[in-house]
N, C-alpha and C positions, 0 to 999 in steps of 0.2 A: 247506573241504569237509566236510560231515557224512558220517557213515557210511552207506553204501548199505544199503537194507533188502531182504533176500531174501524170496522167497516169492511168493504169489499174492494179488492184490487184485481185487475185483469192485466196480465203481462204476456208478452210474446217470448217463447223459448226458441231461439233461432237455430236452424239446422247448421251444423258445421261441415266444412269440406276440407279434406287434406289435398292441398294443391300439389304437393308431392309428399312421398312417404318413404323414407329410407330406413332400412334395418341396419344399425351400426354395430351391434354386438349383442351379447347375452350375459345376464348376471348369473352369479352362482346359484341363485334360487330359481333359475329357469326363465325369469321374465326377460323379455327382449328390450334392448335399448334402441331408441328410434331418434330420428331427426326429421321434423316435418314442418312445413309451412301451413298453418291452419287459418282458414278464413271462415266467414259467416255470411249466410244468405238472408234475404228478407222473408224467406219461407220458414214456417215453424209451427209448433204446437202452441195452443193458448192455455194458460193456467189462470183460473179464476179462484181466488183465495178469500175465504170468509174467516176472519179472525174471531177468537173467543168461543169457538165451538169444539166439540170433541174431535180429535185427529181422525180424519177419514179421507180416503181417496175415491173419487168417482170418475169414471172415464166415459167419454162419448166421442163421436167423430168417426171418420171413415176407417181408421185403423185401431179402434178401441178393442176389437175382438182379440187382438194379439197381445193385449196387456196382461201382466200377472195379477194375482190377487192383491187387494189393497196393501196388506201388511208386507208383501214381498216387493212392492213397487219402490223404485229407487227414491222417489219423491218422499214417500213415507219414511224411509230410512234417513233421508236427509233431514227431515223435520225433527225426528227423534234425536239424532246426534247433535243438531244445533241446540235444541232445547236442553239436552243434558249438559253440553259444554257451557251454556250460558246460565244454567240454573233457573230456567223459567219453565212453566207448564207448556207442554206440546199441544196447543189448542189451535186447530185450524181445519176447516173443511175445504178441501182442494179438489176442484173439478179440472180434469185434463181433457181438453178437446184435442184428440190425437189426429193431427193432420199428416204426421210423418210416419212412415212404415217402421216397424219394429225390427231390430237386429239387421240394420240396413247400411251401417258404415257412416251414418250422418249424425251420430251422437244423440239420437232422440232421447234416450233415457238420461244421458249425461246432461244434456242441455236443459231438460225438464228439472232435474235435481238442482243444477246450478241456479236456474232462474228462481226456483222456489226458495233456495237459501237466501238469495239477495232480497227477495220480497219479504221473507219472514223476519229478517234482521230489522227491517223497518217496522213491520206490523207488531213485533214483539218488543220493540223499544230497546234493542240491544245496541249498546254504544260501539262505535267504530273502534276496532282493536281489542275489544273485550274477549273475543274468541279467535282462534286460529282458523280462519275460513279455508286457507289453502290445505291445511292438514285434514279438515273435515272433508273437503272436496276429494282429496287423494284417497281417503279411506273408502270413498264410494266408487271410485273408478278412475282409470288413468286419463280419461278424456275430460273429467269434471274440472280440473284446474284451468284448462284453456277455456272451457265454457263459462267458468266463473269470471274470467277476464273479459270475455265477450267481444274481443276485437282481434284483428289479424296479429298473429304472433308466431314466433318459432317455438316449437315444443321439442324438448329433448329429454334425456334420461328415460324414464318409462312414461313420460308425458307431463311430469311435474315441474320440469325446469323450463320456465318461460322467459323468452328474451324478445326485445323489441325487433319487429320486422319493418322493412321499408313500407312506406305508404303505397298501396296498390291502386291502380286506376279502377274506376267503377266499370263493371262489365255485366253483361247478361249471362245468367247461368241457367241451364236446363238440366234438371235432375230427372233421371230415368231409373226406375227400380223395376226389375223383372218379376217381382212378386215372390221371390224366394228369400227366406231368412237364412243368414249365415252366422254361425256362432264364431266369435272372434278367435277363441282358443283353437277351434278346429282349423281355421285358415292358417294361423301361425304354425300349427302342427303339420300341415300339408306342405309347408314351404320347404324348398330344397336349395342347396347352395350355401355360400358363405355370406359374409357381411360386406357392407359398402361404407366408405367414408362419408361423413356429412358434406354436403355440397350446397351451401346456401347461395342465394342470389348475390351477385357481386355488386349490384346497385339497384336503385329503385327503377322499375320499368317506366318508360316514357308514356306508353299507351297500351291498349289491350293487345295489339299485334305484337309489340315488344315483349309484353308479359308472357304471351303464349309461346313465343320463340324461346324465351328463357326457361319456361317450365318444360318445354319439349326436350330440353337437354337433361331433364331429370325424370323420375319415374315414380311409380308406386311399386315397391318391392314385393307386395302381397298379391299383385294381379295374377300372376301365373298360378299360384296356389289356389286362389279363389276360383279361377276358371276350371281347374281340375275338379273342384267340388261342385261348381255351378257353371257348366259350359255355356249357358245362355248369355253370360256376361260378355263373351266374345262377340256374340251377335249384337248386343246392345252397343258395345264400343264401335263396332263397324258401322252401325246405323247412325250413330252420332257423328262419326268422322265424315260420313257422306251427306250430312245435313247441310244445306246451304248456309254459308256464313260461319260455320263452326271453326274456331281457331285452335281448339284443343279438346280432345276427348280422353277422359281418364276415369278410372275407378277411384272412389274415395274410401279411405280407411280400409277395413277388411271386407268391404263389399256387403251386399251385391249392388248397391246404388252406384251409378256412374253419372258423370256430369259432362256437359258440353259447355265450353266457354265461347261467348259471342260478344260482339262489339257493344251491344246494349240490350236492354230488356225486350224491346220490340223485336229484335232479330231472334232472340231465344224463343219468344212466344210464337213467332211465325214458323219456327222449325219444329215446334212441339207436335207430336202426333195428334190427330183429331179424335 
C-alpha cells in the first residue's frame, strides 16, 4: 500500500460521445451487444475531492437539481466499492459541479464515477494493480470502463471490451440537449429491427472532413427509438445539420443529447444558439 495523499484535488470528468453506435446482438440475459467508437470532449463536470473526511456527496452547478440522493449517486457507490476492494476506509468529501445534463447520453454519471475512481486511487494510496479497476467500473455501468480509459477507443461487448482506435483529428464539437431525460433501458426497449455487424473505421481519418465522411457511412442504431420517445430530437438534429460549417450531426448514446462536428472549436462556438 502506498502512502495516502492528504488535501484537496479538483478534476474534470469529461463528457463522452459515441461517434457511432451499432447494436450487434443480444446476450441470453437480455443485455445488448454493441460496437461503438467512443470519444471525449473538453466539456464536463468538475469533481472536488477532500480526502480524510466521512464519505459524502454534495452537488452544485446548473444540473444539480437532477442528481440522486448522495447514497444513490454513482460516485458514492464507486468510492464504496473501491474502498472495499482495496481494504481502506471510504473517507472523502466529494463535491460534483454538475455542468452536464443527467440521463443525456453523454455518460455524465459514468464519467463522474470513473474520474472519482482514478482520483481516489491516488488519494487513498492504493498501489497500481492492487484492485481490478475494470471490474469495479463495469459493476457500476457499461460506460464506466471506457470513461476509466478516458481516451478515444472502440467499445464492444456490453461496453467492457476496449480496443485501440485510430488517432482522430481535433475537431470542434457542439453538444445540444433538448432538456428531456431519456432512460437508457427505455430507449433500448423501444428499438425495433434486427442487429448490424460491427463496421469499424478502415483507417485513420486525414482531417475533420475525412472523419465526418467516414462517420456518415455509419450511424447510431438507437436514434429512431429515441425519436419515438422524444420527437424533439429530430428537430435538434435538423437544426445541427443546417448550422453553418456542421460536418456531421448525430445523437450520442441513448440520447437525448445530439452533437455537431465542426472543423474547430471556433466554428462550433459560432454555430451555437445565442
